N, C-alpha and C positions, 0 to 999 in steps of 0.2 A: 493697914496703910497702903499695903501693896493690894489688896483686896478691891479698896476703894477705887486705886488708880484702873486696876484691871476692868471694874465695872465702868467707868468713864470711858476708858479705850473702846469698849465694848458697845458705849453707847454711841460713839462717834462712829464707831464703824458700820453700826446699824441706821446711821441718819444717812450717810454717803451710799448705803444699799438703797435706800428709800428714795434719795435724788435722783439715783441713777435708775431706778424702774420708773419714777415720773416722766425723767427726760424720754425714756424709751417709750412712754406712753402718748408723749405729745403728738407726734405725726399722726398717730391713729384717730387722734381726735376729730377731725375734719370728715373722716368716713364714718366713724359712728354716733356723732353729733344728729347729723339727719332724721337718722332710724329712732335714737333716742327720742327727740323733740316728737316726731310721728307717733310714737307709743305712749307719751304723756298726753299726747292731745286728744288722741282718740281711743285710748285703752284705758291710762292711768286716771285722768281726769272725770270720766264717765262714771268709772267705779265708784271714785269717792262720791261724785255728786248722788249716785241714787244709795248709797249709805247715808248720806244727808236727808234724803227724800225721804226713806224708811221711819225717820224719826221725826217726820214733818208732815203737817196738813197741806200739801203742793196742788194749790188752785193754776193750772197750766194755762188757761184763758187768760184768767185776771193775773197771772205771773205775780202770784203772792204765795209767799212760804211761811207757815207759823210753825213752832217748835211745840209737838205733842208727847216728846219724849217715847216712852214703850205705849202709847194708847195703841198705835195702829197693830203691833204685834199681837197686844190682849184682844183688839175686836177681832183680827185675824182666826184668832184659836177660839173664841167665846162663839162668835155668830156664824164662822164658816168652819170648825172644827173637823167636820167629816171631810169636806173638799181640802183641805189642808193637809190632812194625814194621807188622803188618796193621793195627792200630789207630791209629797215626801217618800211614799211607797212607791210610786211610779218612778221617780228619779231614783231612787236606792236601785230598784232592778234593773234599770237602764245601765248603772254604772256598771253594777254586778255581770251582768249579762254580756255587753259589749266591749267591755275592754279585754277579756280574756281573748275572744276570739276575734280582735283586730290585732292583738299581740302574734297571737298564733298564726293566724293567716298571714298578716305582714312578716313574719318571719321564713315561714314556707315560701310564698312571691318573691322574696330575697334571695332565698337559696337559690330557688329555680333560674330567677333572671341573672344571677351572678355566675350560675355554671353555664349560661349561652355561649358561645363562640362568637355568635352572629346576631344582628338585629337587638342588640340589649338595649340600644337607646329607644327602638320603636315598642319593645312591650315595657320598659319604665315608663315612658310617656302615658302608654294605654292605662297603666294600673293608677299612675298621680292623675290623671284628668279628671276623675271625679272629685278629687280633692280641691281643685281650682273651679269646679263649677258651682254656679250661685245656687244657693240651697232654694230659692224659688223655683227655679228650672228643676233642680231634683225634686221638690217636693210636687210639682205639679205632675212630673213623669211617675211617681209613685202613686199618686192620687187616680192617675189615669189607669195604671196596672191593675191596681188593686179597688177599682170601681166596683159597686154593686150592680149584679145583675149582668147582661150578656155584655155589656159597654166595656166590662173591666176586660182586659188581657190574660188575667192569672184566671178567673172565672170560666174564661172562654177556653182555655186549654186544659184545666182539670176538668170540665163538666162537659163541654160539647167536642173536644179533641180525644182524651184520653179517658173520658167517661169515669174519673176518679171520686169525683163530688156526685151525689145524688141530686142537689139542687144549688143554686146559687149561693154563696157565702159574702154577706153583707161585713165585710173585712172591718171597714174603718168605723162601722157602727157598734163594734161589740168591743169591751174592755180589753179582754186577751188578745183577740186577734189584731185588735189597733195598735197596742203594745208589741205584739209581735212584726208589724210593718215598719213601727218607728225602729225598732231594734234592726232590722234588716236594712232600712236605709243608713243608719248609722255606721254600721260595720262595711257596707259596700263603698260608703263615702270616704270612710277613715283609714282603710288598710293601706291606700296609696303611701298615707303619710307615713305609718309605722314603717313599712316595706323600705323606703327611703333611707329611713333612720337605720336599721339593720342593714340597708345593701352598703351604706358607707361605713358603717364597722367594719364589715365584710371585706370591702375593699382595701380598707386601709392595713389589713393583715399584711405583716411582712411575708414574702415568699420563703425566707428562712424557717419558718413555722410551719409551712406546708413540706418542707423538706424533711424538718426534723419527724412531723408526723410519719412521713413516709418509710423512713428509716427506722422508727418506731413500731410501728405496727404497717407492713407494707399491704397486707389484704383490704386493711381499710382505707387506703391512701386517697382522699376526694379533695377537691377544690373549694368544696362548699365551705369550709371554715366556719361552721356553726357554733361548734361546743367555744373555739378558741373568742368567736366575739361575745359570746352571752357570758363567760365566766372570766 
């Protein structure tokens, strides 16, 4: 009898806490709702619609959609199996190569920017500028830089200026050099995002941790705070 009473009292207490949490969240709804709606319209809905298209025969001109199940996937591997496996390989290599470098250089630049006494906002803006730059613009810039022949900046520097290459390289017409260009583009464009995340963690570290680190190891006292941020 006593345990049942304690259970009911605990349930009432949990309900009160839940109502209190809901009341605390209500003032934030007007600020969060626009972002949620935009994400649903421009991110969630297109993703779900793409999933629906993958299982359908979609005629975009006639605006007709016929459910075909897994026929598209069967045709993808049966008729274009080599290209499909090549695309899967390239995507796997892209993720395996770019992610570690983005995280590593993002941490290094975050520590460097966090240690600056002046012009921190300037360097933070410069590092983050590629993130907000359009992919079309960045793609055109890299296409010019790695253009085949002497018209490309990289070929011009490596062959005509520094004489490192014996001949011009068709960077974008070869499998591995084209992958290398894509990897470099992605790393350069996304380092700023990782840097901002790390920098927010570094600047959120309490000054007490720095003082404790100085007392524990005076010779290694530093304001970078990389280890507390990561672990």
